[in-house]
C-alpha positions as CSV (number, residue, x, y, z in Angstrom):
1,X,-37.3,16.5,5.3
2,X,-33.8,17.8,6.1
3,X,-32.3,21.0,5.1
4,X,-28.6,22.3,5.6
5,X,-29.1,26.5,4.6
6,X,-25.5,27.9,4.0
7,X,-24.2,26.1,7.1
8,X,-20.6,27.1,8.3
9,X,-18.9,25.3,11.2
10,X,-15.5,25.4,13.0
11,X,-14.2,23.9,16.1
12,X,-11.7,26.3,16.4
13,X,-12.5,30.2,15.5
14,X,-10.5,30.6,12.1
15,X,-10.1,27.2,11.0
16,X,-13.2,26.3,9.1
17,X,-14.4,22.6,8.8
18,X,-17.4,23.4,6.7
19,X,-18.4,26.4,4.9
20,X,-21.5,27.6,2.9
21,X,-22.8,23.8,3.1
22,X,-26.5,23.6,1.5
23,X,-28.7,20.7,0.5
24,X,-31.9,19.1,1.0
25,X,-32.9,15.5,2.0
26,X,-36.1,14.1,0.7
27,X,-38.2,12.0,3.0
28,X,-37.3,7.9,2.1
29,X,-34.5,9.1,0.2
30,X,-31.1,6.9,0.8
31,X,-28.2,9.6,0.5
32,X,-24.2,8.5,0.4
33,X,-21.9,10.7,1.7
34,X,-18.1,10.6,0.6
35,X,-14.7,12.2,1.0
36,X,-11.6,12.3,2.0
37,X,-10.6,12.0,5.6
38,X,-11.0,15.1,7.7
39,X,-13.1,16.7,5.0
40,X,-15.7,16.7,7.3
41,X,-18.5,14.0,7.0
42,X,-18.6,12.8,10.5
43,X,-19.3,16.9,11.6
44,X,-22.3,16.9,9.2
45,X,-23.7,14.0,10.9
46,X,-23.3,15.4,14.1
47,X,-25.0,18.6,12.9
48,X,-27.7,16.6,11.5
49,X,-28.5,15.3,14.7
50,X,-28.2,18.4,16.6
51,X,-24.7,17.0,18.5
52,X,-23.1,20.0,17.3
53,X,-24.7,23.4,16.1
54,X,-24.2,25.4,13.2
55,X,-21.5,28.5,13.6
56,X,-23.8,29.9,10.9
57,X,-26.6,29.3,8.5
58,X,-29.2,26.9,9.7
59,X,-30.1,22.9,10.1
60,X,-33.8,21.9,9.8
61,X,-35.3,18.6,10.1
62,X,-38.9,19.2,8.9
63,X,-40.1,22.0,11.2
64,X,-37.6,21.8,13.8
65,X,-34.4,23.6,14.1
66,X,-31.3,22.5,15.8
67,X,-30.1,25.4,17.2
68,X,-33.5,25.7,18.8
69,X,-33.0,23.9,22.6
70,X,-36.9,23.4,22.7
71,X,-37.0,21.4,19.6
72,X,-34.0,19.5,20.1
73,X,-35.5,16.8,22.3
74,X,-38.0,16.0,19.7
75,X,-35.5,16.1,16.9
76,X,-33.2,13.3,18.6
77,X,-36.5,11.1,19.1
78,X,-37.0,11.6,14.8
79,X,-33.2,11.0,13.7
80,X,-31.2,8.2,15.1
81,X,-27.6,8.3,14.4
82,X,-25.1,4.8,14.4
83,X,-21.3,5.4,15.4
84,X,-18.5,3.9,13.5
85,X,-17.2,2.2,16.7
86,X,-20.4,-0.1,18.0
87,X,-18.6,-0.3,21.4
88,X,-19.5,3.6,22.0
89,X,-23.1,2.9,22.2
90,X,-23.1,-0.1,24.6
91,X,-23.8,1.9,28.0
92,X,-25.4,-1.4,29.4
93,X,-24.8,-4.9,30.4
94,X,-27.4,-7.0,28.1
95,X,-28.9,-6.5,24.7
96,X,-32.1,-6.4,26.2
97,X,-31.1,-3.4,28.6
98,X,-29.9,-1.6,25.7
99,X,-32.6,-1.3,23.8
100,X,-35.1,-0.7,26.8
101,X,-32.9,2.4,27.9
102,X,-33.1,4.6,25.1
103,X,-37.1,3.4,25.2
104,X,-37.4,4.5,28.9
105,X,-35.7,8.0,27.7
106,X,-37.8,9.1,25.5
107,X,-40.8,7.8,27.7
108,X,-42.2,5.0,26.2
109,X,-45.0,3.4,27.9
110,X,-43.9,0.2,29.5
111,X,-46.8,-1.9,28.0
112,X,-45.2,-0.6,24.6
113,X,-41.7,-1.6,25.5
114,X,-41.6,-5.4,24.7
115,X,-43.3,-4.9,21.7
116,X,-40.8,-2.4,20.5
117,X,-38.1,-4.5,21.9
118,X,-39.0,-7.5,20.1
119,X,-39.7,-6.2,16.8
120,X,-36.0,-3.8,16.7
121,X,-34.5,-7.0,17.2
122,X,-36.4,-9.0,14.6
123,X,-35.4,-6.2,11.9
124,X,-31.8,-7.2,12.5
125,X,-31.9,-10.7,13.0
126,X,-30.6,-10.8,16.5
127,X,-34.1,-12.3,18.3
128,X,-32.2,-15.0,20.0
129,X,-30.0,-12.6,22.0
130,X,-32.0,-10.9,24.5
131,X,-29.7,-12.1,27.5
132,X,-26.5,-11.5,25.8
133,X,-23.4,-9.4,27.1
134,X,-21.5,-7.0,24.7
135,X,-18.2,-9.2,25.1
136,X,-20.3,-12.2,23.9
137,X,-21.2,-10.2,20.5
138,X,-19.2,-10.0,17.4
139,X,-18.8,-6.9,16.4
140,X,-21.1,-7.2,13.6
141,X,-23.8,-8.3,16.0
142,X,-22.8,-5.3,18.2
143,X,-23.7,-2.8,15.1
144,X,-27.1,-4.7,14.7
145,X,-27.8,-3.9,18.6
146,X,-27.0,-0.5,18.2
147,X,-29.0,-0.3,15.2
148,X,-32.0,-2.0,16.9
149,X,-31.9,0.2,19.9
150,X,-32.1,3.4,17.4
151,X,-35.3,1.4,15.7
152,X,-36.9,0.8,18.7
153,X,-37.4,4.6,19.2
154,X,-39.1,4.5,15.8
155,X,-37.2,7.5,14.2
156,X,-37.8,9.2,10.8
157,X,-34.0,8.9,9.6
158,X,-31.1,6.8,10.7
159,X,-27.7,7.8,10.0
160,X,-24.8,5.7,9.5
161,X,-21.6,7.2,10.4
162,X,-18.8,4.8,9.0
163,X,-20.7,2.5,10.7
164,X,-19.4,-0.7,8.6
165,X,-15.6,0.7,8.6
166,X,-14.6,-1.5,11.6
167,X,-16.7,-4.7,10.5
168,X,-15.4,-7.4,8.5
169,X,-16.6,-8.4,5.0
170,X,-19.3,-10.6,6.6
171,X,-20.6,-7.9,9.2
172,X,-20.3,-5.0,6.8
173,X,-22.7,-7.4,4.5
174,X,-25.1,-7.6,6.7
175,X,-25.1,-4.1,8.0
176,X,-25.5,-3.1,4.5
177,X,-28.3,-5.3,3.8
178,X,-30.0,-4.1,6.8
179,X,-30.0,-0.4,5.9
180,X,-31.7,-1.0,2.4
181,X,-34.2,-3.1,3.8
182,X,-34.9,-0.1,6.2
183,X,-34.8,2.1,2.9
184,X,-37.5,-0.2,1.3
185,X,-39.3,0.2,4.1
186,X,-39.6,4.1,3.7
187,X,-37.0,5.1,6.3
188,X,-34.7,7.8,5.4
189,X,-30.9,6.5,5.2
190,X,-27.8,8.7,5.2
191,X,-24.8,6.9,4.9
192,X,-21.5,8.1,5.3
193,X,-18.8,5.8,3.9
194,X,-15.2,5.6,2.5
195,X,-16.5,2.2,0.9
196,X,-17.1,3.3,-2.7
197,X,-18.6,-0.1,-3.8
198,X,-21.2,0.5,-1.3
199,X,-21.9,4.0,-2.7
200,X,-23.1,2.7,-6.0
201,X,-26.4,1.3,-4.5
202,X,-27.5,4.8,-3.0
203,X,-30.0,6.9,-4.6
204,X,-28.1,10.2,-4.1
205,X,-24.1,11.0,-3.3
206,X,-23.0,14.3,-1.8
207,X,-19.2,15.0,-2.3
208,X,-17.9,16.8,0.6
209,X,-14.2,18.4,-0.5
210,X,-12.2,20.7,1.5
211,X,-15.4,21.6,3.7
212,X,-17.0,22.1,0.9
213,X,-20.1,20.5,-1.2
214,X,-18.7,19.4,-4.4
215,X,-20.9,17.3,-5.8
216,X,-24.5,16.6,-5.4
217,X,-26.2,13.8,-7.8
218,X,-26.2,10.2,-8.9
219,X,-23.1,8.2,-8.1
220,X,-22.9,6.2,-11.4
221,X,-22.6,9.9,-13.2
222,X,-20.3,11.0,-10.8
223,X,-17.8,7.5,-11.3
224,X,-18.5,8.5,-15.2
225,X,-17.8,11.7,-15.5
226,X,-15.0,12.6,-12.7
227,X,-11.6,11.7,-11.7
228,X,-12.4,10.0,-8.1
229,X,-8.7,10.0,-7.3
230,X,-8.9,14.1,-7.8
231,X,-10.7,13.9,-4.3
232,X,-9.0,11.1,-2.5
233,X,-11.4,8.4,-3.5
234,X,-11.1,4.7,-5.1
235,X,-12.8,3.6,-7.6
236,X,-15.3,1.1,-6.6
237,X,-14.5,-2.2,-8.0
238,X,-17.6,-2.8,-10.8
239,X,-16.1,0.6,-12.1
240,X,-12.5,-0.6,-12.2
241,X,-13.5,-3.9,-14.0
242,X,-15.8,-2.0,-16.4
243,X,-13.3,0.4,-17.7
244,X,-10.4,-2.8,-17.8
245,X,-12.4,-4.7,-19.8
246,X,-13.9,-1.7,-21.6
247,X,-17.4,-3.4,-21.1
248,X,-19.9,-2.2,-23.2
249,X,-23.0,-2.9,-20.5
250,X,-24.3,-0.3,-18.2
251,X,-22.4,0.4,-15.3
252,X,-25.0,-0.2,-13.0
253,X,-25.3,-3.8,-14.2
254,X,-24.1,-6.5,-12.2
255,X,-20.4,-6.9,-12.3
256,X,-21.2,-10.9,-12.4
257,X,-23.3,-10.8,-14.7
258,X,-20.7,-8.1,-16.9
259,X,-18.2,-10.6,-16.8
260,X,-20.6,-13.5,-18.0
261,X,-21.7,-11.4,-20.8
262,X,-18.0,-10.9,-21.9
263,X,-17.2,-14.7,-21.4
264,X,-20.0,-15.7,-23.5
265,X,-19.0,-13.1,-26.2
266,X,-15.4,-14.0,-26.3
267,X,-16.1,-18.2,-26.3
268,X,-18.3,-18.0,-29.6
269,X,-15.6,-15.9,-31.3
Protein backbone atom coordinates (compact mmCIF):
# COMPACT_ATOMS: atom_id res chain seq x y z
CA UNK A 1 0.00 0.00 0.00
CA UNK A 2 1.28 3.45 -0.97
CA UNK A 3 0.08 6.51 0.94
CA UNK A 4 0.41 10.24 0.29
CA UNK A 5 -0.46 12.07 3.51
CA UNK A 6 -0.99 15.84 3.06
CA UNK A 7 1.99 16.12 0.73
CA UNK A 8 3.33 19.53 -0.30
CA UNK A 9 6.15 20.00 -2.77
CA UNK A 10 7.97 22.82 -4.52
CA UNK A 11 11.15 23.13 -6.57
CA UNK A 12 11.44 26.83 -5.75
CA UNK A 13 10.19 28.18 -2.44
CA UNK A 14 7.05 30.23 -2.83
CA UNK A 15 6.08 28.43 -6.06
CA UNK A 16 4.15 25.30 -4.96
CA UNK A 17 3.93 22.39 -7.39
CA UNK A 18 1.73 20.17 -5.19
CA UNK A 19 -0.43 21.24 -2.25
CA UNK A 20 -1.97 19.04 0.45
CA UNK A 21 -2.16 15.89 -1.70
CA UNK A 22 -3.59 12.83 0.07
CA UNK A 23 -4.54 9.45 -1.39
CA UNK A 24 -3.87 5.75 -0.88
CA UNK A 25 -3.13 3.11 -3.53
CA UNK A 26 -3.91 -0.44 -2.44
CA UNK A 27 -1.84 -3.44 -3.48
CA UNK A 28 -2.93 -4.82 -6.85
CA UNK A 29 -4.73 -1.71 -8.11
CA UNK A 30 -4.45 -0.23 -11.61
CA UNK A 31 -4.44 3.57 -11.22
CA UNK A 32 -4.34 6.21 -13.96
CA UNK A 33 -3.07 9.70 -13.08
CA UNK A 34 -4.09 12.49 -15.45
CA UNK A 35 -3.95 16.26 -15.69
CA UNK A 36 -2.80 19.11 -17.89
CA UNK A 37 0.88 19.66 -18.65
CA UNK A 38 2.67 21.13 -15.66
CA UNK A 39 0.06 20.07 -13.10
CA UNK A 40 2.52 17.94 -11.11
CA UNK A 41 1.93 14.39 -12.44
CA UNK A 42 5.61 13.54 -13.00
CA UNK A 43 6.51 15.08 -9.65
CA UNK A 44 4.06 12.66 -8.03
CA UNK A 45 5.84 9.76 -9.77
CA UNK A 46 9.20 10.94 -8.43
CA UNK A 47 7.74 11.35 -4.94
CA UNK A 48 6.38 7.81 -5.07
CA UNK A 49 9.80 6.41 -5.90
CA UNK A 50 11.70 8.65 -3.51
CA UNK A 51 13.58 10.48 -6.27
CA UNK A 52 12.38 13.72 -4.69
CA UNK A 53 11.19 14.16 -1.11
CA UNK A 54 8.08 15.97 0.15
CA UNK A 55 8.48 19.44 1.60
CA UNK A 56 5.52 18.75 3.83
CA UNK A 57 3.57 15.64 4.77
CA UNK A 58 4.81 12.14 4.04
CA UNK A 59 4.97 9.43 1.36
CA UNK A 60 4.98 5.86 2.61
CA UNK A 61 5.07 2.49 0.88
CA UNK A 62 3.98 -0.26 3.24
CA UNK A 63 6.14 0.49 6.31
CA UNK A 64 8.81 2.42 4.39
CA UNK A 65 9.04 6.22 4.45
CA UNK A 66 10.66 7.99 1.50
CA UNK A 67 12.08 10.65 3.83
CA UNK A 68 14.09 8.02 5.70
CA UNK A 69 17.52 7.39 4.11
CA UNK A 70 17.54 3.92 5.68
CA UNK A 71 14.26 3.02 3.91
CA UNK A 72 15.13 4.38 0.46
CA UNK A 73 17.26 1.42 -0.66
CA UNK A 74 14.45 -1.04 0.06
CA UNK A 75 11.90 1.30 -1.47
CA UNK A 76 13.80 1.53 -4.77
CA UNK A 77 13.82 -2.27 -4.92
CA UNK A 78 10.06 -2.50 -4.37
CA UNK A 79 8.91 0.32 -6.69
CA UNK A 80 9.99 0.52 -10.32
CA UNK A 81 9.72 3.63 -12.50
CA UNK A 82 9.52 3.60 -16.31
CA UNK A 83 10.26 7.01 -17.80
CA UNK A 84 8.78 8.78 -20.82
CA UNK A 85 11.87 8.48 -23.01
CA UNK A 86 13.35 4.96 -23.20
CA UNK A 87 16.66 6.51 -24.28
CA UNK A 88 16.99 7.96 -20.77
CA UNK A 89 17.03 4.49 -19.21
CA UNK A 90 19.63 2.76 -21.38
CA UNK A 91 23.07 3.01 -19.79
CA UNK A 92 24.78 -0.13 -21.17
CA UNK A 93 25.56 -1.47 -24.63
CA UNK A 94 23.30 -4.54 -24.93
CA UNK A 95 19.87 -5.70 -23.75
CA UNK A 96 21.42 -8.40 -21.56
CA UNK A 97 23.85 -5.99 -19.88
CA UNK A 98 21.04 -3.51 -19.26
CA UNK A 99 19.04 -6.02 -17.25
CA UNK A 100 22.02 -7.54 -15.46
CA UNK A 101 23.22 -4.08 -14.41
CA UNK A 102 20.07 -3.53 -12.35
CA UNK A 103 20.32 -6.96 -10.78
CA UNK A 104 23.92 -6.35 -9.78
CA UNK A 105 22.89 -3.09 -8.12
CA UNK A 106 20.43 -4.88 -5.85
CA UNK A 107 22.92 -7.66 -5.16
CA UNK A 108 21.04 -10.57 -6.72
CA UNK A 109 23.12 -13.79 -6.47
CA UNK A 110 24.84 -14.53 -9.77
CA UNK A 111 23.27 -17.99 -10.04
CA UNK A 112 19.82 -16.35 -9.94
CA UNK A 113 20.51 -13.59 -12.46
CA UNK A 114 20.10 -15.58 -15.68
CA UNK A 115 16.78 -17.02 -14.55
CA UNK A 116 15.47 -13.54 -13.78
CA UNK A 117 16.87 -12.21 -17.07
CA UNK A 118 15.04 -14.79 -19.21
CA UNK A 119 11.76 -14.52 -17.30
CA UNK A 120 11.75 -10.72 -17.62
CA UNK A 121 12.49 -10.75 -21.36
CA UNK A 122 9.83 -13.41 -21.93
CA UNK A 123 7.27 -11.25 -20.11
CA UNK A 124 7.83 -8.39 -22.60
CA UNK A 125 8.29 -10.60 -25.69
CA UNK A 126 11.97 -9.72 -26.17
CA UNK A 127 13.58 -13.15 -25.69
CA UNK A 128 15.41 -13.02 -29.02
CA UNK A 129 17.18 -9.71 -28.36
CA UNK A 130 19.73 -10.61 -25.69
CA UNK A 131 22.72 -9.33 -27.65
CA UNK A 132 20.93 -6.46 -29.39
CA UNK A 133 22.33 -2.94 -28.97
CA UNK A 134 20.12 0.10 -28.30
CA UNK A 135 20.49 1.57 -31.79
CA UNK A 136 19.16 -1.69 -33.26
CA UNK A 137 15.86 -1.41 -31.40
CA UNK A 138 12.69 0.52 -32.16
CA UNK A 139 11.25 2.93 -29.60
CA UNK A 140 8.69 0.36 -28.50
CA UNK A 141 11.33 -2.33 -28.14
CA UNK A 142 13.53 -0.03 -26.04
CA UNK A 143 10.60 0.70 -23.77
CA UNK A 144 9.88 -3.01 -23.38
CA UNK A 145 13.52 -3.59 -22.42
CA UNK A 146 13.20 -0.80 -19.84
CA UNK A 147 10.17 -2.61 -18.42
CA UNK A 148 12.06 -5.93 -18.44
CA UNK A 149 14.95 -4.37 -16.51
CA UNK A 150 12.50 -3.36 -13.80
CA UNK A 151 10.58 -6.66 -13.84
CA UNK A 152 13.82 -8.57 -13.30
CA UNK A 153 14.19 -6.77 -9.97
CA UNK A 154 10.74 -8.12 -8.99
CA UNK A 155 9.15 -4.96 -7.58
CA UNK A 156 5.70 -4.83 -6.03
CA UNK A 157 4.66 -1.71 -7.95
CA UNK A 158 5.58 -0.20 -11.32
CA UNK A 159 4.97 3.45 -12.22
CA UNK A 160 4.73 4.26 -15.93
CA UNK A 161 5.37 8.00 -16.32
CA UNK A 162 4.06 8.93 -19.79
CA UNK A 163 5.77 5.71 -20.92
CA UNK A 164 3.83 5.49 -24.20
CA UNK A 165 3.84 9.17 -25.24
CA UNK A 166 6.89 8.88 -27.52
CA UNK A 167 5.81 5.62 -29.18
CA UNK A 168 3.91 4.97 -32.40
CA UNK A 169 0.43 3.39 -32.10
CA UNK A 170 1.79 -0.16 -32.37
CA UNK A 171 4.45 0.42 -29.71
CA UNK A 172 1.91 2.10 -27.44
CA UNK A 173 -0.49 -0.81 -27.81
CA UNK A 174 2.26 -3.30 -26.94
CA UNK A 175 3.26 -1.45 -23.76
CA UNK A 176 -0.37 -1.00 -22.65
CA UNK A 177 -0.96 -4.72 -23.19
CA UNK A 178 2.06 -5.56 -21.02
CA UNK A 179 0.77 -3.25 -18.27
CA UNK A 180 -2.56 -5.08 -18.16
CA UNK A 181 -0.91 -8.49 -18.24
CA UNK A 182 1.25 -7.50 -15.26
CA UNK A 183 -1.81 -6.18 -13.45
CA UNK A 184 -3.67 -9.45 -14.02
CA UNK A 185 -0.70 -11.23 -12.44
CA UNK A 186 -1.13 -9.12 -9.27
CA UNK A 187 1.24 -6.21 -9.92
CA UNK A 188 0.25 -2.74 -8.72
CA UNK A 189 0.29 -0.42 -11.74
CA UNK A 190 0.35 3.39 -11.72
CA UNK A 191 0.00 4.86 -15.20
CA UNK A 192 0.55 8.59 -15.77
CA UNK A 193 -0.79 9.53 -19.18
CA UNK A 194 -2.40 12.16 -21.38
CA UNK A 195 -4.03 9.51 -23.64
CA UNK A 196 -7.59 9.50 -22.34
CA UNK A 197 -8.55 6.42 -24.36
CA UNK A 198 -6.17 4.40 -22.20
CA UNK A 199 -7.59 5.80 -18.97
CA UNK A 200 -10.96 4.10 -19.42
CA UNK A 201 -9.45 0.67 -18.78
CA UNK A 202 -8.01 1.72 -15.40
CA UNK A 203 -9.81 0.75 -12.20
CA UNK A 204 -9.41 4.24 -10.75
CA UNK A 205 -8.38 7.69 -11.92
CA UNK A 206 -6.67 10.53 -10.06
CA UNK A 207 -7.00 13.98 -11.63
CA UNK A 208 -4.37 16.54 -10.63
CA UNK A 209 -5.35 20.13 -11.32
CA UNK A 210 -3.16 23.12 -10.46
CA UNK A 211 -1.22 21.08 -7.94
CA UNK A 212 -4.24 19.67 -6.12
CA UNK A 213 -6.13 16.39 -6.22
CA UNK A 214 -9.35 17.32 -8.03
CA UNK A 215 -10.91 13.87 -8.58
CA UNK A 216 -10.33 10.36 -7.25
CA UNK A 217 -12.63 7.67 -8.53
CA UNK A 218 -13.98 5.68 -11.45
CA UNK A 219 -12.84 7.12 -14.82
CA UNK A 220 -16.19 6.34 -16.48
CA UNK A 221 -18.04 8.28 -13.82
CA UNK A 222 -15.72 11.24 -14.34
CA UNK A 223 -16.33 11.44 -18.09
CA UNK A 224 -20.08 10.96 -17.63
CA UNK A 225 -20.48 13.69 -15.01
CA UNK A 226 -17.69 16.22 -15.60
CA UNK A 227 -16.75 18.57 -18.42
CA UNK A 228 -13.25 17.24 -19.12
CA UNK A 229 -12.31 20.28 -21.19
CA UNK A 230 -12.41 22.38 -18.00
CA UNK A 231 -9.24 20.49 -17.05
CA UNK A 232 -7.64 20.63 -20.51
CA UNK A 233 -8.41 16.94 -21.06
CA UNK A 234 -9.68 15.52 -24.32
CA UNK A 235 -12.67 13.18 -24.25
CA UNK A 236 -11.83 9.55 -25.04
CA UNK A 237 -12.98 8.48 -28.52
CA UNK A 238 -15.49 6.01 -27.04
CA UNK A 239 -17.10 8.82 -25.02
CA UNK A 240 -17.27 11.15 -28.03
CA UNK A 241 -18.87 8.38 -30.09
CA UNK A 242 -21.33 7.56 -27.35
CA UNK A 243 -22.42 11.19 -27.10
CA UNK A 244 -22.47 11.82 -30.86
CA UNK A 245 -24.65 8.84 -31.68
CA UNK A 246 -26.66 9.11 -28.47
CA UNK A 247 -26.20 5.41 -27.92
CA UNK A 248 -28.10 3.57 -25.21
CA UNK A 249 -25.30 1.09 -24.53
CA UNK A 250 -23.32 1.64 -21.31
CA UNK A 251 -20.26 3.84 -21.69
CA UNK A 252 -17.93 1.00 -20.74
CA UNK A 253 -19.06 -1.12 -23.68
CA UNK A 254 -16.62 -1.71 -26.52
CA UNK A 255 -16.99 1.08 -29.10
CA UNK A 256 -16.98 -1.41 -31.99
CA UNK A 257 -19.82 -3.32 -30.35
CA UNK A 258 -21.70 -0.04 -29.86
CA UNK A 259 -21.43 0.78 -33.58
CA UNK A 260 -22.50 -2.76 -34.54
CA UNK A 261 -25.51 -2.58 -32.26
CA UNK A 262 -26.54 0.84 -33.61
CA UNK A 263 -26.06 -0.32 -37.21
CA UNK A 264 -28.23 -3.40 -36.63
CA UNK A 265 -30.97 -1.28 -35.04
CA UNK A 266 -31.01 1.23 -37.89
CA UNK A 267 -30.92 -1.41 -40.62
CA UNK A 268 -34.09 -3.05 -39.32
CA UNK A 269 -36.07 0.21 -39.37
